[in-house]
C-alpha positions, -999 to +999 in steps of 0.1 A: +658-080-252+643-045-250+667-018-241+653+013-224+669+047-222+661+080-205+644+106-227+676+126-226+692+097-246+715+086-219+721+050-210+702+035-181+723+012-159+707-018-175+712-008-211+740-022-233+756+000-259+756-027-286+719-035-284+693-018-305+668+005-288+635-011-299+611+014-285+630+046-282+604+071-270+569+073-255+540+075-278+525+110-277+496+112-253+462+126-261+461+161-245+424+165-242+427+198-260+412+201-294+414+225-324+384+237-343+391+238-381+373+260-407+379+251-443+388+283-462+400+272-496+407+245-521+436+251-544+435+239-580+445+204-590+481+201-604+504+174-615+542+169-618+555+168-654+563+142-666+538+120-647+555+105-616+557+068-609+560+074-571+524+072-558+534+096-530+537+124-556+503+116-571+483+141-551+455+166-557+483+192-557+515+197-537+508+228-516+532+228-487+529+261-468+508+292-462+520+326-452+509+362-453+527+390-473+544+414-449+527+444-465+495+448-444+475+439-475+459+408-459+470+386-489+479+350-481+503+331-503+506+294-510+534+276-530+526+245-550+556+222-556+543+216-590+553+251-600+528+279-592+526+305-564+490+314-554+476+345-536+444+343-515+423+370-501+386+374-491+378+339-504+393+346-538+424+329-552+446+333-583+481+325-597+506+352-588+536+336-605+544+304-623+578+299-607+587+267-625+581+281-659+596+315-654+627+305-634+636+271-649+616+264-680+624+230-695+649+222-667+622+224-640+623+191-621+593+180-600+584+144-608+609+126-585+617+133-549+591+143-524+605+179-521+614+185-557+598+214-576+589+249-564+598+242-527+593+275-509+590+312-510+602+339-486+591+376-488+616+402-477+605+420-445+604+452-466+586+437-496+561+466-495+589+490-503+614+469-523+592+443-540+617+415-533+610+379-525+630+347-529+621+312-541+636+277-541+631+253-570+647+222-584+663+217-618+677+187-636+678+176-673+701+199-692+710+220-661+731+191-648+756+195-676+752+232-685+751+248-651+776+245-623+767+247-586+783+276-566+795+255-536+809+219-533+788+193-550+789+156-556+806+142-587+773+125-597+744+149-595+708+141-600+693+174-591+702+210-584+685+234-560+683+270-571+677+302-550+661+330-570+655+366-562+624+383-577+617+420-577+582+431-584+577+463-603+546+470-583+545+452-549+507+459-547+499+441-579+481+407-578+500+393-607+538+394-608+556+417-632+593+424-628+627+409-629+645+379-613+681+368-609+697+336-597+714+340-563+727+305-555+728+270-570+735+238-551+740+203-564+727+171-549+735+134-554+699+123-549+664+137-555+656+136-518+663+162-491+672+192-512+667+228-501+636+228-480+627+261-463+641+295-468+632+324-445+640+356-428+641+359-390+607+377-383+619+387-348+648+407-361+644+445-363+661+467-389+688+476-364+696+440-356+726+422-373+702+394-383+678+416-402+676+408-439+697+377-437+682+346-454+683+312-437+683+281-460+675+246-447+696+223-469+691+186-467+717+159-472+705+149-507+695+115-494+731+103-489+736+106-452+726+069-447+758+059-465+784+086-458+793+115-435+784+144-458+763+162-432+794+163-409+817+177-436+819+215-431+833+220-465+801+211-482+766+227-479+745+196-479+730+187-445+733+222-431+714+254-424+731+282-443+727+319-435+735+344-463+730+380-472+710+378-505+721+414-513+758+409-505+786+402-529+813+384-510+799+349-516+813+322-538+797+336-570+796+373-561+758+372-561+752+369-523+771+377-492+785+357-462+776+375-429+807+382-408+788+369-377+783+334-391+800+309-368+825+294-393+836+326-410+874+326-412+878+290-399+899+266-419+881+237-434+846+252-432+822+271-454+814+305-440+779+302-452+771+274-427+751+284-396+745+248-383+753+213-394+746+176-390+711+174-407+693+148-427+661+166-438+657+200-420+622+206-432+608+236-414+622+262-390+606+290-370+614+315-342+595+320-310+583+356-313+579+361-275+605+371-249+640+385-255+658+353-267+636+343-296+649+307-299+650+291-334+633+257-336+637+232-364+614+203-373+638+176-386+626+145-405+644+114-392+656+083-409+640+051-397+633+055-360+631+091-345+615+124-355+630+154-337+626+191-329+658+210-322+667+244-309+692+258-334+721+279-321+750+292-342+775+264-349+752+236-336+758+201-349+727+179-347+748+147-352+734+132-384+745+108-397+763+097-365+732+103-344+695+100-351+677+122-325+692+115-291+705+081-301+735+065-319+730+057-355+751+031-372+755+035-409+751+003-427+734-016-398+708-039-413+683-031-386+682+006-396+675+012-359+691+033-332+714+025-303+723+039-269+749+067-269+785+058-261+799+066-227+822+093-241+794+110-261+800+145-245+833+149-263+815+151-297+795+182-287+763+172-305+731+191-300+702+169-291+665+174-296+642+193-273+612+172-283+609+140-303+587+110-310+595+076-325+581+056-354+565+027-335+572+003-364+550-027-367+566-061-364+554-069-399+573-040-414+607-046-429+634-029-408+646-005-435+614+001-454+597+035-454+579+038-420+554+064-433+564+089-406+577+125-411+578+154-386+564+186-400+576+216-381+552+243-373+551+274-351+551+286-315+517+300-309+517+335-294+484+346-307+454+355-285+425+336-300+433+300-291+428+293-254+453+267-241+478+270-269+497+301-259+534+292-256+530+258-273+550+247-303+527+230-328+540+204-351+528+172-367+533+137-380+526+149-415+519+117-434+490+106-413+481+141-402+484+138-364+487+173-349+510+175-319+524+201-295+551+206-268+553+234-242+581+258-251+589+260-214+600+224-215+619+227-247+653+235-233+688+226-246+703+200-223+671+192-205+650+160-207+629+159-238+597+179-236+565+160-234+548+156-267+510+156-267+484+150-294+457+175-302+422+165-311+405+180-341+369+193-346+349+206-375+328+237-373+298+217-362+317+205-331+321+169-344+355+154-336+373+145-368+407+133-381+428+148-408+425+116-427+387+122-428+391+159-437+416+151-464+397+121-477+428+100-479+449+079-454+480+098-466+472+134-457+506+152-464+497+178-438+516+211-436+513+243-414+508+279-422+507+312-402+495+347-409+509+380-397+488+379-366+503+346-355+471+326-363+476+291-376+465+271-407+467+235-419+471+224-455+468+190-472+483+178-505+458+149-505+429+172-515+445+206-518+424+221-490+433+248-464+418+250-429+422+279-405+424+270-368+396+291-354+393+279-318+401+254-292+379+232-270+385+208-241+374+172-245+346+161-222+344+196-209+306+196-203+288+210-173+280+178-155+255+193-131+254+201-094+239+170-077+266+156-055+270+122-037+298+117-012+305+101+022+292+068+008+314+043+025+288+022+043+275-012+032+240+002+029+253+026+001+264-002-022+250-033-040+278-058-047+275-087-071+287-110-043+283-092-009+304-118+009+335-107-010+332-071+002+341-051+033+331-017+045+353-007+074+342+029+074+364+051+052+370+026+024+351+003+001+371-029+000+369-058-025+385-083-003+381-115-024+387-119-061+357-123-083+348-153-104+336-154-140+298-155-143+275-167-170+266-143-197+287-118-218+323-113-209+324-085-184+340-076-150+336-105-126+329-086-094+318-050-087+296-030-064+271-004-076+266+028-057+230+029-046+232+062-026+219+091-045+203+091-080+213+076-113+232+103-133+232+115-168+263+136-173+286+127-144+321+132-129+335+106-106+364+115-083+380+089-061+412+072-050+418+036-058+444+010-048+452-025-060+458-049-032+469-078-055+507-081-052+526-063-079+544-094-091+511-108-104+505-099-140+473-082-154+463-066-121+432-043-124+404-023-108+375-008-126+353+022-123+317+016-135+294+043-149+263+045-170+251+014-152+217+002-164+219-035-155+244-063-150+248-066-188+246-029-197+272-004-185+305+013-192+337+008-172+372+022-172+397-005-167+428+006-148+457-019-151+494-023-150+493-040-184+485-022-216+494-048-242+462-069-244+428-060-256+409-064-223+432-042-202+438-005-195+410+010-216+374+021-217+348-005-224+310-009-231+290-039-221+257-040-240+242-075-237+273-088-254+310-093-246+327-061-235+337-039-264+367-016-263+358+020-273+388+041-262+409+061-287+442+049-273+440+012-284+463+004-313+452-030-325+480-033-350+507-029-323+486-044-295+492-015-272+470+010-254+474+040-231+502+040-206+496+017-176+473+033-151+483+015-119+517-002-116+522-003-078+504-008-045+499+029-038+468+050-038+460+067-071+437+096-079+412+088-106+387+111-123+361+099-149+339+123-168+310+112-190+292+138-210+258+123-218+249+147-247+281+141-267+291+107-255+325+120-246+343+100-219+377+110-203+397+092-177+424+111-157+449+095-133+470+112-106+461+148-114+474+148-149+461+177-170+459+153-200+434+124-200+450+089-199+420+075-219+393+091-241+363+077-259+331+088-277+302+065-274+264+072-275+252+039-261+243+048-225+230+083-217+227+077-180+231+053-151+248+046-118+284+043-109+304+015-092+337+000-084+352-035-088+376-057-107+378-088-129+397-112-107+418-090-084+413-073-050+415-036-042+398-007-026+383+028-031+381+059-009+373+096-010+346+091-035+326+121-048+301+118-076+288+150-092+263+152-120+229+157-134+200+135-121+187+110-146+155+123-162 
């Protein structure tokens, strides 16, 4: 039995606490907003040493971030997990520093664990004056016996994460020369989920208490699935730490513990901890706008849910007692999630502000790698990308799906913010996917940002970097100015079977169900609008209603467009069912059985867009067809995001219509606007 929950994670009255939640969250909808990408660089090929056996580490290289130096030089920097730090400017690139060789030497560890190696770099806000920056890298081999971590560590270590401070003799130089010192060393039981991002709060001014303090996102070492390490405040694993890298009151005297940290002076807790309860806290950022500047964390989930959190001092995200806004049961053979217990509030967990689930296939083993990972990004506050202002961009990084949520909806304690998918376009205006741009089904997408707040994408699959240079709306063509309305008379329509139709004045009524006809599989009964011309680009606005009782399955009405003949046309199928191929999608009939052409259909899971019509009420429908590009968008009930989208060049023009397969329904308030067929 499928258990449903509210997006806040609370039980619905019908949910049982002991039953697994099989489909935790809605699939992100296509927003209709697209990003234009410009390729700006390809970084050199690199490989882990020794050669890895895990195919996920066999990439062109392992670039995982892009930033800009805070010195007004315009230089961009890119770390490669395989060891080197690159600088880019004006189309040129070069190695600034070989972090792996200089900091770790023979102990540098990069061939096991997806995050092992040279993980991240953070430049001090005053780098131009002091030349300081900080890196994270992984060590193993001899380090495991010769070097002791500074904070609590497992008895059996397989890797150590090391924070290093570097001081450049000349901050303006394009190749590093200077000194470095070890600041902190942490031990991990596994090669997974080590120290991920480090960074300074870019919204803090020199007079703020947070200025110059370094945040460290520390994973659970891959052990949270079997123990409660992320909940133990005496250990650093599974936490965000905040330290003063220039202080001296830390465990080893090489860093400081800020007095304002939430656990300072509390028994049974490390003062370094800023927040806890994390599995793989991969990327964090701050919203640069307003006065509050919330901190958002993109957190990689276990087997079911990927989440974005707002991080506040002392927050506990719940792992490994919770996965996203759901109960997680360690050791459960399903590796799934469950409804929250009735007394959940007493635990005080912080739940996500946005999330999506894995949509596992029935053929996948329950505990196998689902191939999903949330890559945190940034809140866009730039001025060049229309429609993105105030949106938090993030991604499913493995397949390269770019997503966003509106920051106004991302509020602690509120229902989860809506997650929408962004389309992607190349410079020529062709819609593309990251898999196509990366040349690989495993993209390994990451984000970058420059000092102006403009955004970038990177891919380990081919080592390329793209800048997001613009936005565009899908099916946003100028359809023309010819308009047809007030077409509710019988003389305005040509039905397949006139006896099945009624025209009472303000409505067009399909009063009797259609019957299958010879020829290709296509809608059984429809009427074509004969008033006005045939249209090229066209927009259809109307209200539709299904008169077939709601307890009958597979109810539908259709909107016809691009009509050439009884066996050549498009139609948008609006149904209460979205689990079978012929329903709730966009189709083309071209002298053959109808062919599904919409982007939303997932054949592997046999599911499409969310059901368009689930009741007996009137629903607003808008269909736009851009003849030049073949773009088709279907909107329902005034949504700003299309329910269905497609690109198809088959029919450049035609008439419009209304009908159904074998149901009854009606249409009213029809307006057709477009360009006359040439």
